[in-house]
N, C-alpha and C positions, 0 to 999 in steps of 0.2 A: 775792358781787358778780359770776357771771356769772347770776344769776338778772335784776339792774339788764343788766346790760348786752341779757341777749338776750327780756327781758321786756318788757311793753306801752311803755321806753321808748323802745327803736329799732325797734316795727314801726309808732310815729301816722305817723314824716318819710315812711318808707315808701310805707305810706295818705292819708297830707295830700298830694306829692309827685306822686299818682296820680287822685288827685278834682282836685289845683287843673291836671294838663293837658285832664284830663276838660271840666272846668268852661271852659278858654278853649279848646279847638282845638272841642267841642262844642256845650255847649249855652250859649257866647256867643256863636255864631253859628246856634242852630237857637231861635230862639223863640217861645215862645210863645204865642199874642195879643199879639203884638208888645213880650212881657215872656223878659226873659234870665233861668231858671229856675234859684237855685241852686244845681248839685251838692254844693258843701264844704257852705253849711250843712246842705240833707237830710244831710249824713253827719254836721259833729258831732251833731244831734237825735238820731238814731239813737243819737249812743257815747251820747249824756247817759241814752236812755231804756234802754239793754242795762250802762250801768257805774255808772249813779247820778251825782247834781250837783257829787262833787269832779270823777270822772273824765271829766265832760263840760265841766266846765271848765276844763278844761287839757287835751282834745283842741280845746276851741271854741277855745280861745287859742293853741295851736301852730297849728294850721291857719288862725285867723285872720293871725297872724303871717305867714307862708305865701304869705297871697293880698294882706297889705299891700308885699312882698317886691316881687311882682311885676308890683304895678299903678302908680298915678298916689296913691292915702290916706297918711295923714301914714301913720305907723309904728306902733300900737300903737290905731288906730282900733276896724278890720273886729277884729283879735284882743282890744279888748274887744266888742265887739256876737258874737260868734260862742261867747266863754267864755259868754257870758253869755244866750243862748241854749239852749246847751249843757248849762249850770248848770238851767235854768226848766225845760229837756224833764225832766234827769234828777231833781229836785225833785219835781215836781208827781207825776213816775211810782212815789217813790221813796213816795207816802201812799197807795197801793194795798193792800191787805199780798194780794192776788193780780191783777194783773192780766192783761187777757185782753189777746191782737195787735192787738186790734182799738183796746182799749186805749194801746196804743204809738203807733197810728198820728193818736192824736188830742194824747194829748199831746206829741208830733213838730212838730207842725201849732201848738201853743198856744208853741212854743221856736221853733216858726220866725218866727215873727211877733214875735217877742219881738225876736230877733235880727235882722230886716231891717225892725225901728224900729225899733232903738235905732242903724242906721247913721247918719240923717237929723238924728236927737239927738245923737249925739258931733260929727257932723260940724260942727254949730249952734254946738256948744262952741266948739273949736275953729275958729271961720269962716270954713273950707271948705265956704259955702255949703251944700245943705239946707235941706228943714225939712218939713211933712206937708206935701204938694200931692195936689192929687188921683190927678196924677198916680203916687204914691204909695200913695194910699188904692188903684189896680190893679192894682197891684202887688204887693198884700203876702199880698191872699187869692191868689194864682194861685199866685207861692212859696207861700207856706203847706201847700195843697194838696197841692201835687205833695212837697213836702217831707213827707207824711200818708200819700201813697200810696208812696213811694219807701221810705221805709222802716221797710218789714216785708224787701223785697229785700234790704237792706242789716243786717241784723241782722246777722245771722249773720257777719258779717265785720267789723265793732264788733267784738260779740264776742273774736274771734280777736285782735284790736286791741289790745281792754282788755284783752287775758285774766282774760275773765267767764268764766263756766262756764255751761251752761244749768244752772236748775233741774231735780232728779228726783224726780215721784213715785214716793214708795213705799206699799207695803201693810202695812197693822196689819191684824197677822196676831194673833189671841185663842186 
């Protein structure tokens, strides 16, 4: 029981609230090339990269629900998109036997593209506007590349958040 209370389940919420506050207070007010960077999505895909597809999906869903509760989107819409983004980043990363740090950046970029592209598709399904526009095609590369660039800096925090230890290299002696 104590491992559940003090494990990853308890760590996800404060990190999510902190990431959401940075998103709302800093990244929303300081756009890059007229694009609001998605810091919450960057944390989600970094968690997917370090924790795998299952933990990436859970973190994405929880962070997406926090994002939905603080905004005007329908409840669960961003949760679905971020869960899919975290799961896809973790899935692609889990397919490589010994991934390097630069591969983690590429996989986080792929997850961010999927997470950012899923939002307007889900909005179209619930008739809340949104579809693939020229503006969206300008935003996705900027959001995805910045999420990939932020991934190495976010990986230690995400390892702690999802409760994953870093792999240790062992020397084989004969």
